[in-house]
N, C-alpha and C positions, 0 to 999 in steps of 0.2 A: 503493500500498500504506500502510496506516495504522500508525504506529511505536506500538506498545504497550509493548515493553519496552527500555529505552536502557541500556546497558551502559556503565559508565565506570571507567576503571583508574584506581585509588587507591592512592598511595605516600606519601602527607604532603607531598608537595613542593607549593612554589606554583604549578607547573605542572600537576599533577593538580588542583587545587582551581581552577583557571581553567576547566579542562575540566568540572568540574563545575558551575561555575556556567553555562556554556553549556549543559549537559544539562538543567538546572534550566529554562531558558529554552524548550528545545524542549520538554521534557515538557510544560510549561504548554500551550504552543501544541497538543500533539498529544494531549492527555488521556493521558499515558504515565507507566509505572513505570520508576524509576530502579533498578537494579542495578547497586552500588557494588562491584566485585572488588578485591581486594587480594592480591598473589600473594605467600606467604610463603616466601622463597627459600632459605631453610636446609636443606631436603630433596634429596633424593638424586636421581639420573637416574631411576630407576624412578618417582618420583611424577609426573616432567613427565610422562609417556605417560598416567596415568589421573588426573592433577588431582582429588585426592580434595578434598573440602571437610572442612575441619577444624572441628569441634565449635566453637559459641562458648566453652562453658566452658572450652579448652583453647586459645584467642585469646593469644596474645602479648599484654603490656601496650600495647606500640606497634602492634599490629594494632585491639585494643580501641578505641584514643585515635584512630587515622586513620578507621574506620568511624563511631566515635561523631562525630565532628565532620563527618563527610559526611553522616551521618543528621540530625543537628539543621539543618544548612544547609538540606537536601532540605526536611524537614517543617516548617519556619518559612515556606517559600513554599508549602507546600499540597501538597507532590509524596509520593508512596509512594515509600518508599526500602526497599530489600531489602541489607542488608549481608553480604557472602560473604568469607571467607579460603579462599584454596586453598591446598593443599600443592604448590610447584612446586620449578623450578631456576632459572628464567630469566624474568623478567616479560614480556618480549615474546612467547616461545612460549607460556607459559602463560595470557596472555590471548587471544591469538590462537586456542590450542586450545578453551578454554572458551569463547567466540564461536563457534567452529564447530561445537560440539557442538548437534544439534538438539533433543536434550533441554533446553537451557538457554532455547530460545526467544528469542534474541536479535535483535531486528529492526533493531537499529542501535547504533555503536559512536562514544562522544565521549572522544577523549584527548587529554590536555594533552601539548605537546611543548616541548622546549626544543633550543637551538644547541649542537653538541657541538666545535666548535673556533673559532678564530678568524673564520671566514667562514661564522658561525651563522645568519645569514639564508637560506644554500641548503639546511640541511641540517637534517633533524630530528634528533631524539636517537634512539640506537640502540632503544628501545624502541617506541616510536611508531611509528618508520619500518619496525621488522619486523611489528607489527600492520597498518599500511597495506599492506604488500606480500601479507602471508598469511592474513589474515581475510577470511571471506567475504562479512559483513554490509556494508553501505554505514558509511562513517566519516566522522566529523568530527573533525579535527586542529585543536586549538587552540593557537595559538601567544603 
């Protein structure tokens, strides 16, 4: 299967930017588009089920900065980029739900991970761990 749409979870951390860097490499090889998704987790339980996209004019300054930085990185490498901010409650649940929705046509997921405790070599962060186990598309986890 040819990868056409690669989703990257973006939260502005160095880990998510490492994931974006790997997605750029994969997108270049597959002639794919990157879909950068940021979960605005300030919303209630109801939005976690429906994951409505937030219109760009209503993005927070934080979300705008995260998407802008990612867009510049991708476009500087000649990779098409679409930034999406979704209203959700928990980043892991939000990203997996977004990726599993057939309307979003996600072919592959790239997500940055971090260790969560002293034995971090053996554990992924909670968001990447949730996405790894619940999302349907193939996943690349970048540490």
